[in-house]
C-alpha positions as CSV (number, residue, x, y, z in Angstrom):
1,A,-3.0,85.3,-75.1
2,T,-4.0,82.2,-73.6
3,S,-2.7,81.1,-70.7
4,S,-2.3,77.4,-70.1
5,S,-2.8,75.9,-66.4
6,T,-0.1,73.4,-65.6
7,T,-1.2,70.3,-63.5
8,V,1.3,69.1,-60.9
9,Q,1.5,65.0,-61.0
10,R,1.8,63.5,-57.2
11,Y,3.4,60.1,-56.8
12,P,2.5,57.8,-54.0
13,N,4.5,58.0,-50.9
14,L,6.5,54.5,-50.8
15,Y,7.8,55.0,-47.5
16,T,4.4,55.7,-45.7
17,M,2.8,52.5,-47.7
18,S,5.9,50.3,-46.2
19,Q,5.3,51.1,-42.8
20,I,1.7,49.9,-42.7
21,P,1.3,46.3,-44.2
22,S,-1.7,44.9,-45.7
23,E,-4.2,43.3,-44.0
24,N,-3.4,39.8,-45.4
25,E,0.2,40.1,-44.2
26,L,-0.2,41.5,-40.6
27,N,-1.1,37.8,-39.5
28,Q,2.1,36.4,-41.0
29,I,4.3,39.2,-39.7
30,T,2.5,38.3,-36.0
31,Q,3.6,34.8,-36.3
32,I,7.2,35.2,-37.5
33,S,7.7,37.9,-34.5
34,S,6.2,35.3,-32.1
35,N,8.5,32.5,-33.4
36,A,11.4,35.0,-33.2
37,L,10.6,35.9,-29.6
38,E,10.3,32.2,-28.8
39,H,13.4,30.9,-30.4
40,V,15.4,33.7,-28.6
41,R,14.1,32.8,-25.1
42,T,14.3,28.9,-25.7
43,S,18.0,29.6,-27.0
44,W,18.7,31.7,-23.8
45,V,17.3,29.0,-21.3
46,S,19.2,26.3,-23.4
47,A,22.3,28.2,-23.0
48,D,22.1,28.6,-19.5
49,I,21.1,24.9,-19.1
50,A,24.1,23.9,-21.4
51,Q,26.4,26.1,-19.5
52,D,25.6,24.6,-16.1
53,A,25.8,21.0,-17.4
54,L,29.4,22.1,-19.0
55,Y,30.4,23.3,-15.8
56,F,29.7,20.0,-13.8
57,A,31.2,18.0,-16.4
58,H,34.3,19.7,-16.2
59,D,34.3,19.2,-12.5
60,S,34.0,15.6,-13.0
61,L,36.9,15.6,-15.6
62,W,39.1,17.6,-13.4
63,K,39.1,14.8,-10.6
64,I,40.5,12.2,-13.1
65,R,42.9,14.4,-14.7
66,S,46.5,14.2,-14.2
67,H,47.6,17.5,-13.1
68,P,51.0,19.1,-14.3
69,H,53.6,20.0,-11.8
70,D,55.2,23.2,-11.8
71,V,58.3,22.5,-10.1
72,Q,60.1,25.7,-10.7
73,G,57.1,27.9,-10.1
74,S,56.6,25.9,-6.5
75,M,60.4,26.8,-5.7
76,E,59.9,30.5,-6.5
77,I,57.0,30.5,-4.2
78,L,58.6,29.0,-1.2
79,L,62.0,30.8,-1.7
80,K,61.0,34.3,-2.9
81,G,57.5,34.3,-1.7
82,R,56.2,35.3,-5.2
83,W,55.7,34.0,-8.6
84,T,57.8,35.8,-11.4
85,R,56.8,33.6,-14.3
86,M,53.3,34.9,-14.8
87,S,52.3,35.8,-18.2
88,Q,52.2,39.5,-19.4
89,D,49.2,39.2,-21.1
90,V,47.3,38.4,-18.1
91,K,45.6,41.5,-16.4
92,L,44.1,41.3,-13.2
93,E,41.8,44.0,-12.4
94,D,40.7,44.7,-8.7
95,R,37.1,46.1,-8.9
96,Y,37.5,47.4,-5.2
97,R,40.8,49.3,-6.1
98,D,39.1,52.9,-5.6
99,S,36.1,51.8,-3.3
100,A,35.7,53.1,0.2
101,E,36.0,49.6,1.6
102,R,39.6,49.4,0.7
103,A,40.5,51.3,3.2
104,W,39.1,49.0,6.1
105,G,41.2,46.6,8.0
106,K,40.1,43.3,8.8
107,N,39.0,43.8,12.3
108,E,36.7,46.9,11.1
109,T,35.4,44.7,8.2
110,R,34.5,41.9,10.7
111,Q,33.1,44.4,13.1
112,R,30.7,45.9,10.4
113,L,29.7,42.7,8.8
114,R,28.7,41.3,12.4
115,T,26.9,44.5,13.0
116,A,25.1,44.2,9.9
117,V,24.0,40.4,10.5
118,R,23.2,41.3,14.0
119,R,20.9,44.4,12.7
120,K,19.3,41.8,10.5
121,M,18.7,39.2,13.1
122,L,16.9,41.7,15.3
123,L,14.8,43.7,12.9
124,G,14.0,40.8,10.7
125,E,11.7,37.7,11.4
126,I,14.1,36.5,14.0
127,G,13.2,39.6,16.4
128,N,9.8,39.8,15.3
129,P,7.6,36.5,15.5
130,R,4.2,36.2,14.1
131,D,1.1,37.3,15.9
132,D,-0.1,34.0,16.8
133,G,3.3,33.3,18.7
134,S,4.4,30.6,16.8
135,A,8.3,30.5,17.0
136,L,10.9,30.3,14.1
137,K,11.5,26.3,13.5
138,W,15.0,26.6,12.9
139,N,17.7,26.5,15.5
140,I,20.0,29.4,15.1
141,V,23.9,29.5,15.8
142,L,26.2,32.3,15.2
143,E,29.7,31.3,13.6
144,K,33.1,32.9,12.4
145,D,33.0,35.2,15.1
146,G,29.3,36.4,14.6
147,T,29.6,37.1,10.7
148,T,28.0,33.8,9.8
149,V,24.4,32.6,10.9
150,R,24.1,28.7,10.9
151,L,20.6,27.3,10.5
152,F,19.8,23.8,11.3
153,H,16.5,21.5,12.2
154,G,15.6,17.9,13.2
155,K,17.4,15.0,15.1
156,P,21.1,14.8,14.5
157,R,23.4,12.0,14.1
158,K,27.4,11.5,14.6
159,E,29.6,10.8,11.6
160,G,32.9,10.3,13.2
161,K,33.7,13.5,14.9
162,D,31.0,15.4,13.2
163,T,27.5,16.2,14.2
164,V,25.2,15.9,10.9
165,Y,21.5,17.4,10.7
166,P,18.7,16.5,8.3
167,M,18.7,20.3,7.2
168,E,21.3,22.8,7.2
169,A,22.1,26.2,5.9
170,R,24.5,29.1,6.2
171,L,23.8,32.9,5.6
172,T,25.2,36.3,5.8
173,V,24.4,39.8,5.0
174,L,26.6,41.6,2.3
175,S,25.3,45.1,2.8
176,E,24.9,47.8,5.1
177,S,22.0,49.7,3.8
178,S,20.2,52.1,6.1
179,D,16.8,52.7,4.5
180,N,15.9,49.1,3.9
181,L,17.2,45.7,5.7
182,A,19.5,43.9,3.6
183,P,18.3,40.7,2.4
184,W,20.0,37.6,3.5
185,T,22.7,35.8,1.3
186,L,22.5,32.0,1.0
187,L,26.2,30.7,1.4
188,S,25.2,26.9,1.6
189,I,22.4,24.4,2.2
190,Q,22.6,20.6,3.0
191,I,20.0,18.2,3.0
192,K,20.8,14.8,4.6
193,T,19.0,11.5,4.9
194,G,20.3,8.1,5.3
195,V,19.0,4.1,5.9
196,K,18.9,1.8,8.6
197,T,22.0,-0.4,8.8
198,G,21.5,-3.3,6.6
199,E,18.9,-1.5,4.1
200,S,19.6,-0.1,0.8
201,N,18.8,3.5,-0.7
202,H,18.7,2.1,-3.9
203,Q,21.2,4.8,-5.3
204,L,19.0,7.6,-4.6
205,E,21.9,10.0,-3.5
206,L,22.0,13.9,-4.6
207,S,24.3,14.8,-7.3
208,K,26.4,17.9,-7.3
209,E,23.9,19.3,-10.1
210,Q,20.9,18.7,-8.0
211,M,22.6,20.6,-5.1
212,F,23.5,23.5,-7.3
213,G,19.8,23.6,-8.3
214,L,18.5,23.5,-4.8
215,H,20.6,26.2,-3.9
216,Q,19.7,28.4,-6.8
217,I,15.8,27.6,-5.9
218,G,16.6,28.5,-2.2
219,S,18.2,31.8,-3.0
220,R,15.3,32.4,-5.5
221,A,12.5,31.9,-2.8
222,M,14.5,34.0,-0.3
223,I,14.8,37.1,-2.7
224,Q,10.9,36.9,-3.8
225,E,10.0,36.7,-0.2
226,E,12.0,40.0,0.4
227,A,10.8,41.5,-2.8
228,R,7.1,40.7,-1.7
229,A,7.4,42.4,1.6
230,K,9.3,45.4,0.2
231,K,6.3,46.0,-2.4
232,S,4.0,45.5,0.8
233,R,5.6,48.2,2.8
234,E,5.5,50.5,-0.3
235,E,1.8,49.8,-0.9
236,G,1.0,49.7,2.9
237,K,0.1,52.5,5.3
238,N,2.3,51.1,8.1
239,K,5.8,50.4,6.9
240,N,6.6,48.2,9.7
241,E,3.6,46.0,9.5
242,F,4.9,43.8,6.6
243,I,8.1,41.8,7.7
244,A,10.0,39.6,5.1
245,R,10.4,35.9,6.3
246,P,12.9,34.6,3.9
247,L,14.1,32.1,6.6
248,E,10.6,30.7,7.0
249,K,10.5,30.2,3.3
250,L,13.9,28.5,3.0
251,R,12.8,26.1,5.7
252,Q,9.6,25.2,3.7
253,L,11.5,24.6,0.8
254,S,14.2,22.5,2.3
255,H,11.5,20.2,4.4
256,S,9.4,20.0,1.1
257,F,12.7,18.3,-0.6
258,S,13.7,16.3,2.1
259,L,10.3,14.8,2.4
260,S,10.3,14.0,-1.2
261,W,13.3,12.3,-0.9
262,Q,12.6,10.1,2.0
263,M,9.5,9.2,0.4
264,E,11.3,8.2,-3.0
265,I,13.5,6.2,-0.6
266,L,10.9,4.5,1.1
267,S,8.9,3.7,-2.0
268,S,12.0,2.0,-3.5
269,Q,12.4,-0.1,-0.7
270,A,8.8,-1.1,-0.6
271,E,9.1,-2.1,-4.1
272,A,12.6,-4.2,-3.5
273,L,10.3,-6.1,-0.7
274,R,7.4,-6.8,-3.1
275,K,9.7,-8.5,-5.6
276,G,11.7,-10.1,-2.9
277,S,11.2,-11.7,0.9
278,W,7.5,-10.5,0.6
279,S,6.6,-11.5,-2.9
280,R,4.0,-14.1,-3.8
281,E,7.0,-16.6,-5.5
282,S,9.5,-15.6,-2.7
283,N,8.8,-19.5,-1.3
284,P,6.7,-21.5,-3.5
285,N,6.7,-24.7,-1.0
286,D,5.2,-22.7,1.7
287,L,2.3,-24.4,2.9
288,L,0.8,-21.1,4.3
289,G,0.3,-19.9,0.8
290,G,1.2,-16.3,1.5
291,I,0.1,-14.1,-1.1
292,G,2.9,-11.1,-0.7
293,I,2.0,-7.7,-0.5
294,T,1.0,-4.9,-3.0
295,V,2.4,-1.6,-3.3
296,A,1.4,1.7,-4.5
297,P,4.1,3.6,-5.3
298,V,4.9,7.4,-4.1
299,K,2.6,9.8,-6.1
300,F,3.4,13.4,-5.8
301,Y,0.6,16.1,-6.0
302,S,0.6,19.5,-7.6
303,D,-0.4,22.9,-5.8
304,E,-3.5,22.9,-7.7
305,E,-4.5,19.4,-6.6
306,Q,-3.0,19.9,-3.0
307,F,-5.5,22.7,-2.0
308,D,-9.2,23.4,-2.6
309,S,-9.4,27.1,-4.3
310,E,-13.0,27.5,-2.9
311,K,-12.5,26.7,0.8
312,M,-8.7,27.4,0.5
313,V,-7.8,24.4,2.8
314,R,-5.5,21.6,1.9
315,I,-7.5,18.3,0.7
316,K,-4.3,16.4,-0.3
317,P,-0.7,15.8,1.2
318,L,2.4,16.6,-0.7
319,A,3.1,13.1,-1.5
320,H,1.3,9.7,-0.9
321,M,2.0,5.8,-0.9
322,A,0.7,2.8,0.5
323,I,1.4,-0.8,0.9
324,H,-1.6,-3.5,1.1
325,F,-0.9,-6.8,2.7
326,W,-3.1,-9.6,4.3
327,E,-6.6,-10.6,3.0
328,I,-9.7,-9.7,4.7
329,D,-13.5,-10.1,3.8
330,D,-14.5,-6.6,3.2
331,R,-17.7,-7.2,1.5
332,N,-20.1,-5.5,3.9
333,G,-17.7,-2.6,4.2
334,K,-13.7,-1.7,4.4
335,T,-11.6,-1.6,7.6
336,K,-11.1,2.0,8.9
337,I,-7.8,3.5,8.4
338,G,-6.8,5.7,11.3
339,P,-3.5,7.9,12.2
340,I,-0.4,6.3,14.1
341,Y,1.3,9.2,15.9
342,G,3.9,9.5,18.5
343,D,4.0,11.3,22.1
344,N,5.0,14.7,20.8
345,Y,2.6,14.6,18.0
346,S,-0.3,17.4,18.2
347,F,-3.1,15.5,16.6
348,D,-6.1,17.5,15.3
349,P,-8.8,15.4,14.0
350,D,-10.0,18.4,11.8
351,Q,-6.9,19.2,10.3
352,T,-5.4,15.8,9.8
353,M,-5.7,14.6,6.3
354,T,-7.2,11.1,5.9
355,S,-6.0,9.3,2.8
356,Q,-8.6,6.5,2.4
357,S,-9.9,8.2,-0.6
358,L,-6.5,8.3,-1.9
359,S,-6.7,4.2,-2.0
360,D,-7.1,2.6,-5.4
361,T,-8.5,-0.6,-6.3
362,T,-5.2,-2.5,-5.2
363,S,-6.7,-2.0,-1.6
364,I,-9.8,-4.2,-1.7
365,K,-9.5,-7.0,0.4
366,R,-6.6,-6.0,2.2
367,L,-5.2,-4.4,5.0
368,T,-3.3,-1.0,4.5
369,L,-0.3,0.9,5.6
370,E,-0.4,4.6,4.1
371,I,2.3,7.0,4.3
372,N,1.6,10.8,3.7
373,A,4.1,13.4,3.3
374,S,2.5,16.7,4.7
375,Q,4.5,19.9,4.2
376,M,4.6,21.2,7.9
377,K,4.1,18.1,9.8
378,G,6.4,15.8,8.1
379,L,5.8,12.1,7.2
380,E,2.3,11.0,8.8
381,V,1.7,7.2,9.0
382,S,-2.3,5.7,8.8
383,L,-2.9,2.0,9.4
384,S,-6.2,0.1,9.3
385,G,-7.4,0.2,12.7
386,G,-5.1,2.9,13.6
387,D,-7.7,4.6,16.0
388,K,-8.3,1.6,18.2
389,V,-4.5,1.0,18.5
390,M,-4.1,4.4,19.5
391,A,-6.8,4.5,22.1
392,L,-5.5,1.3,23.4
393,I,-2.1,3.0,24.0
394,E,-3.3,6.2,25.6
395,K,-5.4,3.6,28.0
396,D,-2.3,2.0,28.9
397,T,-0.4,5.2,29.5
398,K,-3.0,6.6,31.8
399,N,-3.0,3.0,33.8
400,T,0.8,3.2,34.3
401,I,1.2,6.7,34.7
402,N,2.4,6.1,38.3
403,Q,4.8,3.4,37.7
404,A,8.4,3.3,37.1
405,I,8.4,2.5,33.4
406,T,5.4,4.1,31.6
407,N,4.2,3.2,27.9
408,D,6.1,0.0,27.6
409,T,3.6,-2.2,26.4
410,Y,3.5,-4.5,23.5
411,L,1.5,-2.2,21.2
412,S,3.5,0.9,22.0
413,R,6.7,-0.6,21.7
414,N,6.0,-1.8,18.0
415,V,4.3,1.6,17.2
416,R,7.7,3.5,18.3
417,M,9.6,1.1,15.9
418,L,6.8,1.8,13.2
419,L,7.1,5.6,13.4
420,S,11.1,5.7,13.8
421,S,11.6,3.4,10.8
422,I,9.7,6.1,8.4
423,Q,9.7,9.3,10.2
424,N,13.6,9.4,11.3
425,P,15.3,10.6,8.3
426,F,18.8,8.8,9.4
427,Q,17.0,5.5,10.1
428,L,14.8,4.8,6.8
429,S,13.8,1.2,6.6
430,M,10.3,-0.1,5.2
431,G,11.3,-3.6,6.4
432,N,11.5,-2.8,9.8
433,A,8.2,-0.5,9.4
434,L,6.3,-3.6,7.5
435,L,7.1,-5.8,10.3
436,S,6.3,-3.6,13.0
437,T,3.1,-2.9,10.8
438,V,2.0,-6.7,10.7
439,V,3.0,-7.3,14.4
440,I,0.5,-4.8,15.7
441,C,-1.9,-6.1,13.3
442,A,-1.5,-9.3,14.2
443,D,-2.2,-8.6,17.8
444,R,-5.5,-6.5,17.0
445,R,-6.6,-9.8,14.7
446,C,-6.3,-12.0,17.8
447,H,-8.0,-9.6,19.9
448,A,-11.0,-9.5,17.4
449,I,-10.8,-13.4,17.2
450,V,-10.8,-13.9,20.9
451,E,-13.5,-11.1,21.4
452,A,-15.9,-12.9,18.7
453,L,-15.7,-16.1,20.3
454,N,-16.4,-15.0,23.9
455,K,-19.3,-12.7,22.5
456,S,-20.6,-15.7,20.8
457,C,-20.4,-17.7,24.1
458,N,-22.0,-14.8,26.2
459,A,-24.9,-14.6,23.6
460,S,-25.7,-18.3,23.5
461,A,-25.4,-18.2,27.5
462,C,-28.6,-16.4,27.6
463,D,-30.7,-19.3,26.4
464,Q,-30.7,-22.4,29.0
465,N,-31.5,-24.5,26.1
466,V,-28.8,-23.8,23.9
467,E,-25.2,-25.1,24.7
468,K,-22.1,-22.8,24.9
469,I,-19.9,-22.3,21.8
470,I,-16.9,-22.3,24.3
471,P,-17.0,-24.4,27.0
472,S,-16.4,-23.2,30.6
473,W,-13.2,-25.3,31.0
474,M,-11.6,-23.6,27.8
475,H,-9.9,-20.4,28.3
476,L,-8.5,-18.1,25.4
477,S,-6.2,-15.4,25.9
478,V,-4.1,-13.2,23.6
479,E,-0.6,-13.1,24.3
480,C,1.9,-10.8,22.0
481,G,0.3,-11.6,18.7
482,S,-0.9,-15.2,19.5
483,I,-3.9,-17.0,21.0
484,S,-3.2,-18.9,24.1
485,V,-5.7,-22.1,24.4
486,S,-6.0,-23.4,28.2
487,A,-8.1,-25.9,29.8
488,N,-9.1,-26.4,33.3
489,I,-8.0,-30.2,34.2
490,T,-10.0,-32.0,36.8
491,Y,-9.5,-35.7,38.1
492,D,-12.1,-38.0,38.7
493,S,-12.2,-38.2,42.6
494,K,-15.1,-37.8,45.0
495,D,-14.3,-34.1,45.2
496,S,-14.4,-33.6,41.4
497,S,-17.9,-31.9,41.7
498,K,-16.3,-28.9,43.5
499,K,-14.7,-26.2,41.8
500,S,-11.2,-26.5,41.3
501,E,-9.0,-23.7,42.3
502,R,-6.0,-24.7,39.9
503,K,-5.2,-22.3,37.1
504,P,-6.0,-23.3,33.4
505,V,-3.0,-25.4,31.8
506,L,-1.7,-23.7,28.6
507,Q,-2.5,-26.5,26.0
508,F,-1.1,-24.7,22.5
509,R,-1.0,-21.3,20.9
510,L,-2.1,-20.1,17.5
511,A,0.6,-17.9,16.3
512,C,-0.2,-15.4,13.6
513,D,2.1,-15.6,10.6
514,S,3.7,-12.3,9.7
515,R,3.7,-12.5,5.7
516,S,0.4,-14.2,5.1
517,G,-1.8,-13.3,8.3
518,K,-2.8,-16.9,8.7
519,F,-2.3,-19.0,12.0
520,V,0.1,-21.9,12.8
521,P,-0.1,-24.2,15.9
522,T,2.8,-23.8,18.2
523,F,3.3,-26.0,21.4
524,P,5.4,-26.0,24.5
525,R,8.9,-27.6,24.2
526,A,8.1,-30.4,26.9
527,T,5.3,-31.9,24.7
528,S,7.6,-33.5,22.3
529,L,5.2,-36.5,21.4
530,L,2.4,-33.9,20.7
531,R,4.6,-32.1,18.2
532,F,5.9,-35.2,16.2
533,L,2.4,-36.4,16.1
534,V,0.9,-32.9,14.4
535,S,3.7,-33.0,11.8
536,N,2.8,-36.8,11.2
537,D,6.6,-37.7,11.7
538,S,6.9,-41.3,11.8
539,S,9.6,-41.2,14.5
540,A,6.7,-40.8,17.0
541,S,5.1,-44.0,16.6
542,E,6.9,-47.5,16.2
543,V,4.0,-49.1,14.7
544,Q,4.0,-46.3,11.7
545,Q,7.5,-47.0,11.0
546,L,7.0,-50.5,10.6
547,R,4.4,-49.8,8.2
548,H,6.6,-47.4,6.1
549,I,9.2,-50.3,6.0
550,K,6.5,-52.7,4.6
551,A,5.4,-49.9,2.2
552,M,8.8,-49.8,0.9
553,S,9.1,-53.7,0.0
554,G,6.9,-53.4,-3.1
555,I,3.4,-53.8,-2.4
556,S,1.7,-53.8,-5.8
557,S,-2.2,-53.6,-4.3
558,D,-3.6,-50.5,-3.9
559,K,-5.8,-52.0,-1.2
560,N,-2.9,-53.3,0.6
561,R,-0.9,-49.8,0.0
562,S,-3.6,-47.9,1.6
563,V,-4.2,-50.2,4.6
564,V,-0.2,-49.7,5.2
565,R,-0.2,-46.1,4.8
566,G,-2.5,-46.2,7.7
567,K,-5.6,-44.1,7.4
568,D,-6.4,-44.8,11.3
569,M,-2.9,-43.8,12.4
570,T,-2.8,-41.3,15.3
571,G,-0.3,-38.9,13.6
572,R,-2.7,-38.6,10.5
573,S,-5.5,-38.2,12.5
574,I,-4.2,-35.4,14.9
575,R,-2.8,-33.6,11.7
576,D,-5.9,-33.5,10.0
577,A,-7.4,-32.2,13.4
578,F,-5.3,-29.1,13.4
579,L,-5.1,-28.8,9.6
580,S,-9.1,-28.6,10.3
581,L,-8.7,-25.8,13.1
582,T,-6.0,-23.6,11.3
583,R,-8.5,-23.6,8.1
584,S,-11.6,-22.5,10.4
585,I,-9.9,-20.0,12.2
586,D,-8.2,-18.2,9.1
587,I,-11.9,-18.0,8.0
588,L,-12.9,-16.6,11.1
589,S,-10.0,-14.5,10.9
590,K,-10.7,-12.8,7.5
591,R,-14.4,-12.2,8.5
592,V,-13.5,-10.3,11.9
593,G,-10.6,-8.3,10.4
594,I,-8.9,-6.2,13.1
595,G,-12.3,-5.1,14.8
596,E,-12.7,-1.6,12.9
597,W,-15.2,-1.5,10.0
598,D,-16.7,1.2,7.9
599,D,-19.9,0.1,7.2
600,I,-21.6,0.3,3.4
601,D,-25.1,0.5,4.5
602,K,-27.2,-0.3,7.7
603,S,-27.5,-4.2,7.2
604,S,-23.9,-4.6,6.7
605,C,-23.4,-5.1,10.3
606,A,-26.1,-7.8,10.8
607,L,-24.8,-9.6,7.8
608,R,-20.9,-9.5,9.1
609,E,-22.4,-10.6,12.4
610,K,-24.0,-13.3,10.9
611,S,-21.1,-14.7,9.0
612,I,-18.8,-14.2,11.9
613,Q,-21.4,-16.3,13.8
614,Q,-21.0,-19.1,11.6
615,A,-17.5,-19.3,11.6
616,C,-17.3,-19.3,15.3
617,D,-19.5,-22.3,15.2
618,D,-16.9,-24.1,13.2
619,V,-14.0,-22.6,15.3
620,S,-15.4,-24.0,18.5
621,V,-15.8,-27.6,17.2
622,S,-12.4,-27.7,16.1
623,L,-11.1,-25.9,19.2
624,M,-12.6,-28.6,21.4
625,S,-11.3,-31.5,19.6
626,C,-7.9,-30.0,19.4
627,T,-7.8,-29.1,23.0
628,G,-8.6,-32.7,24.2
629,I,-5.9,-33.9,22.0
630,S,-3.3,-31.8,23.2
631,V,-4.5,-32.8,26.8
632,V,-4.2,-36.7,26.1
633,Y,-1.0,-36.6,23.8
634,G,0.7,-33.6,25.6
635,I,-0.2,-33.3,29.5
636,G,-1.5,-36.9,29.5
637,A,2.0,-38.5,27.8
638,L,4.0,-36.2,30.4
639,A,2.2,-37.4,33.3
640,V,2.3,-41.1,32.5
641,G,6.2,-40.6,32.0
642,V,6.2,-39.0,35.7
643,A,3.8,-41.4,37.2
644,G,5.1,-44.8,35.8
645,G,8.6,-44.1,34.6
646,S,7.9,-45.2,31.0
647,S,7.0,-43.2,28.0
648,A,3.6,-43.3,26.4
649,L,3.3,-44.8,23.0
650,P,0.5,-44.2,20.4
651,D,-0.9,-46.7,17.9
652,I,-0.1,-49.8,20.3
653,G,-3.7,-49.9,21.8
654,G,-5.9,-50.4,18.7
655,G,-7.9,-47.7,16.8
656,S,-10.4,-44.9,17.9
657,I,-13.0,-45.7,20.5
658,D,-16.7,-45.1,19.8
659,L,-18.8,-45.0,22.7
660,P,-22.6,-45.4,22.2
661,G,-25.0,-42.7,23.6
662,E,-24.0,-39.3,24.7
663,N,-20.5,-39.9,25.9
664,S,-18.2,-38.9,23.1
665,C,-14.4,-39.5,23.0
666,I,-11.8,-37.7,21.1
667,P,-11.7,-39.5,17.4
668,T,-8.2,-40.7,17.9
669,P,-6.3,-44.0,18.9
670,P,-5.6,-44.1,22.9
671,L,-2.4,-43.5,24.3
672,S,-1.1,-46.7,25.8
673,V,1.9,-48.0,28.0
674,I,3.8,-51.2,27.6
675,L,3.7,-53.1,30.6
676,T,5.6,-56.4,29.7
677,Q,7.7,-56.9,26.8
678,E,9.7,-60.2,25.6
679,L,12.5,-60.1,23.1
680,V,11.8,-62.7,20.4
C-alpha cells in the first residue's frame, strides 16, 4: 500500500498585512493625519473666536432691541411674590443641592471667605516680600467686609464723585484648600487713560471685546504663575522657598498694556500735529520758512528684540517713538541725547536705555525728542542736550535750597510741563509736550549763541592788535528763550572819559520762534518809530508816503519808478540791516546747536569751532550796526521827544552821511526835527 502525503496550503494573513502599510504609503498617511489634526485644532480655535464674537455682537444688539413687557408676570411678582407662568419644560437644577456648603448661612459663608482671603494675603506674596526688600507696587484695600481685595496703582483723578485710578483690579479666593494655598480669582480689571482738555485721543478707546481679552490674559498669567510656583515647590527640597507672585505678574501685564495704549495715543497726536499746525504747509506765507516736524511713529519690540540672550540684559524698550524738529548743522557730529527725569525718578546711568541707536535717518540735521516705554519704569523721555538741562536744574536746586520757593526756574517749570504731558496717563498731550520741548531747546540755543560770541570775544582779547568781536559797550544776555541786546550809552562831555556807572540800556531782543527755531527781533513798546521802520511801514515817514502816492500816479519810466520807491529810504535800510542780522544769527544757531555734541572723530571739534568763528564774525558786524540803529531811532527818538517836545522824523534830513577817515557812522539817513514850518 502506498501512503500519499497531503500538503497543507497556507494563505497570507490579510489582517496583518493591512496593519503594516507599505513603505511608499507611510509618508502619505502621516501627511493626512497631520492635516486632520491641524484641521481639528484650527476648527476649535475658530469656534472659540466665533463664540466670543457672537457674544459681543449679541450684547450690542441687546441694547437697541425693544424689549417686550410682561405686565401680567410683573403684577404676579409684585402681588403674589412669585411667578406662576414659568414653562414646565424648563428644569432648573441646583449643583450645590447636596453639598456641604448648602448648610452654611450667610454669616458663616462670609466669615469663611474672609478667613480664606486673609490667609492667602498672609502666606502669599503680600506677607512674604522679596529678599531684596522691594515692596509690592499695588495699593491694597479690603472691600465687601473683607471678602474682596481691591488693587490700584497710579495717580488718581476725580470723575464726579468717584475716584479713578490708571490701573485697578479686584480679586478674591474661592477655595479653602488646607494643603496648598488657593489661587487668586480675578473678578475684574480696569485700565484707564485720558487726554488733556482740548486734546483728542483719536478714538483709541477700549472695546468690550478688548476688555474681555485683557481679563482672560490676566487670569491666565496669574494661573501660570501659581502653577510655576507649585511645580517649583514639588521639585525643590524646601517647600516654603518658592512663593507664587501672581499679583506682580498682573501688575506687569497691566502696566505693559497701559503703556502701549498711552504710546498709541501720543503717536496719533504727534501725527495730527505733523499734518496740522506743525506742518510745513500750515502757513505758506510765513516769512520764517518753518520746515515742520518729522514723526517716527510708535514701534513695538518683541521679547526677543528687547533682551540680549547672552548677557541677559534689556537692550531695547517695549516701544519707541520720536519727534524731530529744528534744523542743525551736524556735519561734524550729532547732538547728544540725554534723559529728562523728574524729582522722584531714581536715575541709574548704567541701567537707563539710551535710544539714540534707535533713531532712523529722519533725525539727520534735526533736534530730537524721544519717548521710550520701559516695562518697569514707565514712559521715559529723552531730549537733545538733556544731560546739560538736568545738570543746570540740579545746580539751581542746590543754590535755592534755603529759599521759600525752590526749583522754580524757567527750565524746571518747562521740564515739569513736559513730563506731565507725557507721563501722566490722564493728561496726555503731545501738543503741550512739544511746546515745552521747543521752549527748553530755545533757551539752550540762546545760551549756546551767547557763549559762542563771548568765547570769541575773550579769545580775541588775548591779542592786543586784534579788535574784539563784541565791543565793550555792547552786552548780551539770555532771558527766557530770547537774547537781550543792551548798550552802554554815554554823553559827550568833559567827564565822558570816566567809566559810567549807569546800567546798560536794553535796545532790542532776538526771540526764538517755536515752529522754525529761527530768530525774530522784538522791540520795547515805547519805541514805536523803530518798530515801524523795521517793518518798512510807510506810516513812519511822511516822505515815503508822498513817494508812494506819486508812484501810484502812473509813472512809466523804470528809472523814475525806482527813484520813487526809494532805495535810500530809512525804512528800507533799517529793514535790510535787521534781516541781515536774523540771517547771520540763524546760521550761527544751526552751527552751535544747543551746545552738546557727539563728535565723529578728533578733528570734528576743531572744524566746528572754525565754522562757528566765521559765523560769529558776521553776527558781530550785524549786531553793532543794528544796535547803533536802535540807539538812534529808539532811544534817540524818545530823548528828542522828551527834550524838545516834538516828535523826531526820518527821511527829511537827507541821505546817509559818509565821513572820510576812520570815523564811521551808521549807514542810514539821520534823524531830524522840524524847527520852523509854514503852511502853503
